C-alpha positions in Angstrom: -7.3 5.9 5.9 -9.0 2.8 4.5 -7.6 -0.5 5.8 -5.9 -2.7 3.2 -7.7 -5.7 4.6 -10.1 -6.9 7.2 -8.1 -7.1 10.4 -10.9 -9.1 12.1 -10.8 -11.9 9.5 -9.8 -15.3 10.9 -6.3 -16.5 10.8 -5.4 -19.2 8.2 -2.5 -21.5 8.3 -0.2 -21.5 5.4 3.0 -23.3 4.3 6.0 -21.1 3.4 9.5 -21.8 2.3 12.2 -19.4 3.5 16.0 -19.5 4.0 16.8 -21.8 6.8 19.6 -19.7 8.2 17.3 -16.6 8.3 14.5 -18.7 10.0 16.9 -19.9 12.7 18.2 -16.4 13.4 14.7 -15.0 13.5 13.6 -17.7 15.9 16.7 -17.2 18.0 15.8 -13.5 18.3 12.2 -14.5 19.2 10.8 -12.6 16.2 7.1 -13.2 15.7 7.1 -14.7 12.2 3.3 -14.3 11.7 3.2 -10.7 12.8 6.3 -9.8 10.7 4.8 -11.4 7.6 1.5 -9.7 8.1 3.3 -6.3 8.4 5.3 -6.9 5.3 2.3 -8.1 3.3 0.3 -5.1 4.4 2.9 -2.8 3.0 3.1 -4.8 -0.2 -0.6 -5.0 -0.7 -1.0 -1.2 -0.1 1.7 -0.4 -2.6 0.3 -2.8 -5.2 -3.2 -1.4 -4.8 -1.9 2.1 -5.0 -0.1 1.4 -8.2 -3.1 -0.4 -9.6 -5.4 2.5 -8.7 -3.0 5.0 -10.3 -2.8 2.9 -13.5 -6.6 2.5 -13.6 -7.2 6.2 -13.2 -4.2 7.5 -15.3 -6.4 8.9 -18.0 -8.8 10.7 -15.6 -5.8 12.1 -13.7 -4.2 13.3 -16.9 -7.5 14.9 -18.1 -7.9 16.7 -14.8 -4.3 18.0 -14.9 -4.9 19.2 -18.5 -8.1 20.9 -17.4 -6.4 22.6 -14.5 -3.5 23.7 -16.8 -5.9 25.2 -19.3 -8.4 26.8 -16.9 -6.6 27.1 -13.6 -8.0 25.9 -10.3 -11.1 27.1 -8.5 -9.0 28.0 -5.5 -6.6 30.2 -7.5 -8.6 33.3 -6.6 -8.2 32.6 -2.9 -4.4 32.1 -2.9 -2.1 34.6 -1.2 1.1 33.3 -2.8 
């Protein structure tokens, strides 16, 4: 599967604002904030890119589905079910 981003890119400091109670609890539990944010952002980026791809290719997907409905699939003759 293609990576959502370059994992070898250098780290970049950023400034975030989050709920102070949540931050204190996370620190108390020794949760790695940077790793947790990267994991969450990876999921969000993948989902957003997947949705964008589907939207950009909606017409082509619909055309292929209509073609398959009309003409069947090449593999239909090889199916046992």
